[in-house]
C-alpha positions as CSV (number, residue, x, y, z in Angstrom):
1,M,12.0,-14.3,2.3
2,T,13.4,-10.8,2.4
3,P,16.8,-10.0,3.8
4,M,15.1,-7.2,5.7
5,W,14.6,-9.5,8.6
6,Q,18.4,-9.4,9.3
7,L,18.3,-5.6,9.8
8,D,17.7,-4.0,13.2
9,R,13.9,-3.6,13.8
10,N,14.4,0.0,14.7
11,L,16.2,0.9,11.4
12,P,13.7,2.8,9.1
13,K,13.0,1.0,5.9
14,L,11.5,2.4,2.7
15,M,10.1,0.4,-0.2
16,L,10.1,2.4,-3.4
17,G,8.2,1.1,-6.4
18,S,6.3,2.0,-9.5
19,S,2.6,3.0,-9.3
20,I,2.0,2.2,-13.0
21,P,-0.6,-0.5,-13.0
22,D,0.9,-2.3,-16.1
23,F,4.4,-2.4,-14.5
24,P,5.2,-5.5,-12.4
25,G,6.9,-3.4,-9.8
26,N,3.5,-2.2,-8.6
27,V,2.3,-5.7,-7.7
28,G,5.7,-6.8,-6.5
29,L,5.9,-3.9,-4.0
30,L,2.4,-4.6,-2.7
31,A,3.3,-8.2,-2.2
32,A,6.7,-7.4,-0.5
33,A,5.0,-4.9,1.7
34,S,2.3,-7.4,2.7
35,G,4.8,-10.1,3.4
36,T,7.1,-8.0,5.5
37,E,4.1,-6.6,7.5
38,H,2.8,-10.1,8.0
39,V,6.1,-11.1,9.8
40,G,6.2,-7.9,11.8
41,I,8.7,-5.8,9.7
42,R,7.4,-2.3,9.5
43,T,8.2,-0.4,6.3
44,S,7.2,2.8,4.7
45,R,6.1,2.7,1.0
46,L,6.4,5.1,-1.7
47,F,4.8,4.5,-5.1
48,V,6.1,6.7,-8.0
49,E,4.5,7.0,-11.5
50,D,7.3,8.7,-13.3
51,F,10.9,8.2,-12.0
52,A,12.2,10.8,-14.3
53,K,10.2,13.6,-12.5
54,H,12.3,13.7,-9.4
55,G,10.5,16.7,-8.0
56,D,7.3,14.6,-7.7
57,Y,8.7,12.4,-5.1
58,A,11.7,14.3,-3.7
59,G,9.7,15.6,-0.8
60,A,8.5,12.1,0.2
61,L,12.1,10.8,0.2
62,A,13.3,13.9,2.2
63,A,10.5,13.3,4.7
64,F,11.6,9.6,5.1
65,L,15.3,10.5,5.5
66,E,14.5,13.2,8.1
67,T,11.9,11.4,10.1
68,G,12.4,7.7,9.4
69,S,9.0,7.2,8.0
70,Y,6.8,8.2,5.2
71,P,3.0,8.2,5.8
72,P,1.4,8.5,2.3
73,P,-1.3,11.1,2.0
74,R,-4.7,9.6,2.6
75,L,-7.4,10.0,0.2
76,H,-10.8,10.9,1.6
77,A,-13.2,8.0,1.7
78,I,-16.2,8.2,-0.6
79,D,-19.4,7.9,1.3
80,V,-21.7,5.3,-0.4
81,S,-25.2,5.0,1.0
82,I,-26.7,1.5,0.7
83,S,-30.4,1.1,0.5
84,A,-32.2,-1.6,2.3
85,A,-33.3,-3.0,-1.1
86,A,-29.7,-3.2,-2.3
87,R,-28.6,-4.7,1.0
88,S,-31.3,-7.4,0.7
89,K,-30.3,-8.3,-2.9
90,A,-26.7,-8.6,-1.8
91,G,-27.8,-10.9,1.0
92,K,-29.6,-13.1,-1.5
93,V,-26.7,-13.3,-3.8
94,K,-24.4,-14.2,-0.9
95,N,-26.7,-17.0,0.3
96,S,-27.2,-18.3,-3.2
97,S,-23.5,-18.7,-3.7
98,R,-23.4,-21.1,-0.7
99,E,-25.7,-23.6,-2.4
């Protein structure tokens, strides 16, 4: 369990970790963020690819320190159209896995 539960719920919390897929910090931060969220502890998250490039994440840290939160930029969703035939095939695969 994280010691964050001992902190005041209104105190802003930031989790900072690596975004490099091969680095265990990436998975660890996602797990910690999931666990704290699961028990009602709100956190902001910041993933950094190269910690030596301070300029790449200085703005995000400044935003967190000024406002108490850091909402990461959202990528636009990719619209994927699914045909009726593809939907039918997926349904057949789903049903066959139940047998």
